N, C-alpha and C positions, 0 to 999 in steps of 0.2 A: 239164728236170724240169717236170712239170705241177704247178702250184701247187694246194695244198689250199684250195678255196674255203670261205667261211663257210657256215653252214647256209642252205639255199635256202628262201625263203618264197614261196609261191604263193597266189593268191586265186581264189575262186569266188564267184559271185553267186547267192543263193538266197533266195526268200521276202522280197525287199526288203532283205536284209542282205548284208554283205561278210564272207565266211569266209576266215580266213587259216590256212594249213597249213604246217607245218615239215617239209621233206624232209631229215631228218637221217641221219647215218651209221648203217647197220644197221637202219633203220626201213623195214619192208616190209609189204605187205598194205594193207588199207583204212586210210586216214589220217583222223584226227579233227581237227576245228578246234582250233588252239592259241589263237586269239583270234577274237572276233566283233565287228564294227563295225556300228553302226546309222546309215545316212545320215540327213540331215535330212529332216523330213517333206516329202513330195511330190516328192522328188528321185529321178530314175531314173538309176542308175549305168550308165555306158557302159564305163569301164575303171578299174582300181584297182591300187594297189601299196602294200604294207605294209612299214614299216621293219623292219630286222633284229631290233630289240628288242621288236617287236610292240606298241609303245606308240602309234604313229601310222599313220594311213592317209591316202593322197592319192588322190582319185578325180576323174574327169571326168563331167559331165553334158553334154547338148547345148550348154549355154550357160555352163558354169562349171567352174572348177578349185577343189577344196575340200580342206582339210586338217583332220582331226579327231583328237582323242585317243581312246584306247581307251574312256575314260569318256564320250565323246560331246561333249567341249568343243571348240568351234570355235577353231582356232588362226589360220587365215586363209582367205580365199576371194578368187578373182579372177574377175571377170565376163568372158566373151567378148563384147565389144561390137562392133556393136550386137546386141541380142537377136535370135535367129533363130526364126522361126515354122515353118521347114522341119523336118518330123518325120523324114524318111527320107533316106538317101543320104549322110549325113556322120556319122562316128564319131570324135570327138576321143580321142586316146590319150595315155598318160603312162607314164613310167618313172623310177625313181630311179637316180642315178649309182652307180658302184661304191662310193664312199665315203659315200653317203647324204646328201651335202651339197647336191645340186642335184636339181631335178625337171625332166625333159625332157618337153615337151608338144607334140604335133602337133595343129595346128588346121586342119581342112579348111574354111577360111573361104569359099572359092569356092563349094563345093557348098552351104554353109549360107546363101548369098545375102547375104553381108555386104558385097558390093561391092568386094572386094579378093581378092588371091591367097592361097594357103595360107601358113601361118606355122609355123616351128619355134622354140619359145620355151623358154628356160632360166630357171627360177625358183630362188631361194634356198629350200632346203627348210624352214628355220626361220621365215622371214618371208613368203615368197611374192613377195618383190621380184624384178622381172625383172633377170636378170644379163646375158642376151644375147637377141637376136631375129634370126632369119633369115627374110627374105621369100623365098618360094619361087615358082617358075614353074609349079607343078603345079596340077592340078584333081583332087584326090584324094577318095576316099570315106572312106578310113581308112588306118592305117599300123601297122606293127609295129616296136617298138624292140628292139634287141639290144645289150646292154652288153658290151664286150670284157672278158674275165675277168682280163687282165693289165694292159694299159695304160690301161684305163678309158675309152677312146674309145667313142662311141655310134654305132651304125648305125641308119638309119631306112629302112624299105622302104615306100614309098607306093604304094598300089593306085589306079590311075586307071581301073578298069573295063576296057572294051574298048580303051582307049588305051594300056594297058600298065602297067608298074611302074617306078618311079624309086628308085634306091638312093643314099643320101647317107651321109656319115660326118663326125663332128665330134670334135675333140680339145679338151682344156681344159674349163673350166667355173667352178669355185668360186674359184680363185686366179689364173686367167689368162683373157684373152679367147678364147672358142672360135674355132677355125678350121674352116670348113666346106668340104667338097669333095663333088662329085657324080661318081659313076662313069659312064663313057661308054656306058651302055646304057639303053634304054627298054623292053626286052623280056625282062628277067630278074627273077625274084622271089627275094629273099633268104630262105632257109629256116632256116639255123642257123650258129652259129660253133663251131669246134672247141673242145674243153675247154681246150687250151693257147692258143687264140687265134691259132694260126699260119696257119690257113686258114679259108675259109668256103664254104658250099654254096648254089648257086642252081639254080632250075628255070626253063627257058624259059617265058615267058608263054603261048606257044602250046602248051606241054606236050609238046614234041617231044624234049627231052633234059634231063639234069642235068649240072651242071658244078661243079668244085671249083677254088677260087681261092686264090692266095697273099694273106696279109694283110701290109701294108695296101694294096698297089698294085693288087690285083684281077687280077693275071696269071693266066690260065687254066692250071691244072695238067693237067687232062684233062677230057674230056667224054664222056658215055655217052648214046647215042641210045636210043629205044624198041627199035630193032632189036637193040642190044647185049644187051638182056635177053631176046631170043628172041621178041619179039612183033611183029605186023604193025602198023605205024604207022597204018594205016587203021582198026584195030580196038582199039587200046590207046593210052594216054597216060601221061606221067609226072605224078603228082599233086603239088600244091603243099603237100606235107607230108613228114614224116620228119625226119631230122636225124642228129646224131652220137650213136651209141650208146656209143662210146668214142673215145679219141684215134685209134684205128686203124681203126675201122669205122663206117660210116654206114648208116642205113636209107633206102632209096629206094622210094617207093611207086609201083607201077604199077596202073593201073585200066583198065576197059573196060566194055562192056555185053554181056551174054549174049544167047542166043537168046530168052529169056523177057523181054527188055528190062530185066532187073535189073542194076544196076551191081555190079561186083565189084572188089576191091582185093587186091593181094598185096604183101608187104613183103620186098624184096630187100636182102641185106647186101653192101656194097662195101668193099673195102680202099682206104682213102682215100690211101694212099701209092703204090699201083701201079695202081689202077683195076680190079683183079681182082674178079670176082664171087665171093662166098663163101656162096652158098646163100640160103635164105629163113628168115624168122622168122614165127611165127604169133602173132597177138594177138587179144584179145577186145575189139572196139570196135564201136560203132554207126555210126561214120563215121570216115574216115581222119584227121580233125583232132583226134580224141580222143586219139590216140597222141602222147605227148610224150617223146622220148628225153632222158635227163638227162646223158649223157656219161660215165657211170661204170658202164656195162653194166647200167643199169636204165632203166625207163621208166614213165610214168604212163598210165593209162586212166581212164575214168569208172567209177563204182561205184554201189552201191545208195544212193538218196537224193541222187545227184549228187556224193557225196564221191569224191575221187580214190583210185585204188588204185595202189600202187607194186609193180612186178614186177622180177624179176632173172633173168638167164641162169644164175645160180648156184643150183642146186636146193636147196642147204643154206640159202640165205637165204629163199627163198620158192618154192613150187611153180611151175614154168614154165607159161606160158600155154598154153591148149588151142586147137587149130585151130577157127576160126570165121570164116566168110566175112562180109565187110561189104557190105551192099547199100544203104546210105543214099546219097542224092545228095550231090554236092559242096557244101560250105557256105562255104568260105573265099572271100571276095570279093576278086578281083584286078582 
């Protein structure tokens, strides 16, 4: 049985503020902020996460990890030392554990010029105290956290630019010493975890195929190449986007360049149990990373004023999306 997750809280950054949105059951269409957080003066937010009760935000800047209350009170802050004057090429990321008790932070210290390798650090969410620290052998620009919906383990996908992508996983945190493991690939990008957590989806760093893996050992269940979707691999690629539309269906994004040199993207549905293609879905997006599948037959896109819009395949919940080609360049850095 797929567990019923708590309400999902997502954040967006706009006009120097952090906007928190609740993606609740039965809520479709344009979403309105449920809470607004104002970072401290002069701070440029890189990544952020808001607690389930909407009372606290944790965010990273290029040189700091900060926790504020909704009222703007500083709860704690941790400096990334030594201070880095490098402005581009490193994006510290953060995530909250499933139980909200720990904060997981990826520090791209090598690219920041701090004279050491990257770090994956676990902090107590109430105090900011370091619970665990993993020294990494990566030289990453940034990373994406994925929290397992059942066992609470945390996946980390580190993008090293042209050198590939490294996927790690950790168990434990608040009550036990975390155990870290690295998957034996340097050429796969983690896209999404299934709603039940029983499998996960990756895309080849060279964009030649998509694969679905067993959790937690990473065994490959099946792989689909560009050719499997009916495209010429010299003319099309698998994009680093998409994910689980539901427990049974994933969205795989294929892209290419037309004769007018405009990039195009199409969104294919795949049965994740059999590898069978199930047609296509049309979405209104300005770029393929704007599409965020939620695992419950709904997905997010951007909307007016930068606010997210939630869509559903159930026309009784919300009108289905209309066909619209996406021609924006690829933006996710791997």
